[in-house]
C-alpha positions, 0 to 999 in steps of 0.5 A: 500500500502506498502512503496517503497523499493529502493536499494542504492549503495555506492561505489568508483568502477565502476566495483563494481557498475556494479557487484551490479546492475547486482545482484539486478535489477532482483528484483528492477526497480530503484536504488539509486546511492550515489554520494560523492565528498570527501568534503561534506562527507569523502568518494568519489564515482566512477568518471565515468559517461557516462560509465553507458550508457554501462551497460546492465540494464533497471534500473532507476537511482536516484542520491543522491548528497552528494556533496558540489556543487550539481549544478556543480555535476548535469552537469556531469550526464546530458548525463547519460541515465535512470536518473529519480530523483536527491536528494540534501542536504539542507546543501550543498552550493547550493541555494536551489531554483536554485538547484531545478530548475536545476534538474527540467530542466533536466526533473528529479524529485527532492528531498531534504535530511537533515542530522540527526541534521538539523532542519525542518525549513531549508526545510520548504520553499521548500517542495511544490517545490519538490517531496520528502523529504529524512530524513537521519537516519544515518550520511551520507557518508558510508554504515554500519553507525549507525542508529540515532533513534532521527530522528524518532521523526522528521519524525513523526513531519513532517508527522503530519504537511505535510501529503501530502508530500512524505517522504523517509528515508535513512540509516541503514534501515534493519530488525531491524529498518524498521518497526519503520521508516515506523511507523514514517511516511516514504513512501519510504525507501532507503536500502543500506547494507541490500540489496546490501551486501546480497547473496540472494537479493530476500530473503532479500527483502522478510525479509524486507517486512515481518518486516514491517508487516501489516503497510500500507501507 
């Protein structure tokens, strides 16, 4: 089985989000929405929430909460249809167990993300409570950031100790990096610029699959 590739949309414009989702959802059934508050990371994402219910798309939404207070942020998404997952950062100010329970109470799957410099010890108490661990392979907050190769060793170490946990990688995943991330142990790949910035989504998706080669998970 090949790793799951999910497009990630990072934008401060609802119109740009609509344009992008219309472009990519003929090839993908789920998209990640990068949610930023201008505090946890420098940039901010679009502020509209319930307007997403008016988008003519059957895509499911996965929220990546790059925010200081994920519990407060989650409340603004509760009336948005088609949300299935939410990922929060272990570096945020939230109590992790409270955040995990809040997401589960919405009926969504839950993930914990950790930045490149964050040690594995920060997430270990919670790995049996969540559906995925998301390793940031960039410093988060903007698409086009540089890939941090040191994270590969961290993914590999975690995979060896926790073979049953779903591992995702997020950041600068492209034709040049995707194989190394999968070889390290990623089961799921959140892909931003390589997919959302291209004019031919289907062709780019195929390039990514070809770049993975014969590796399966």
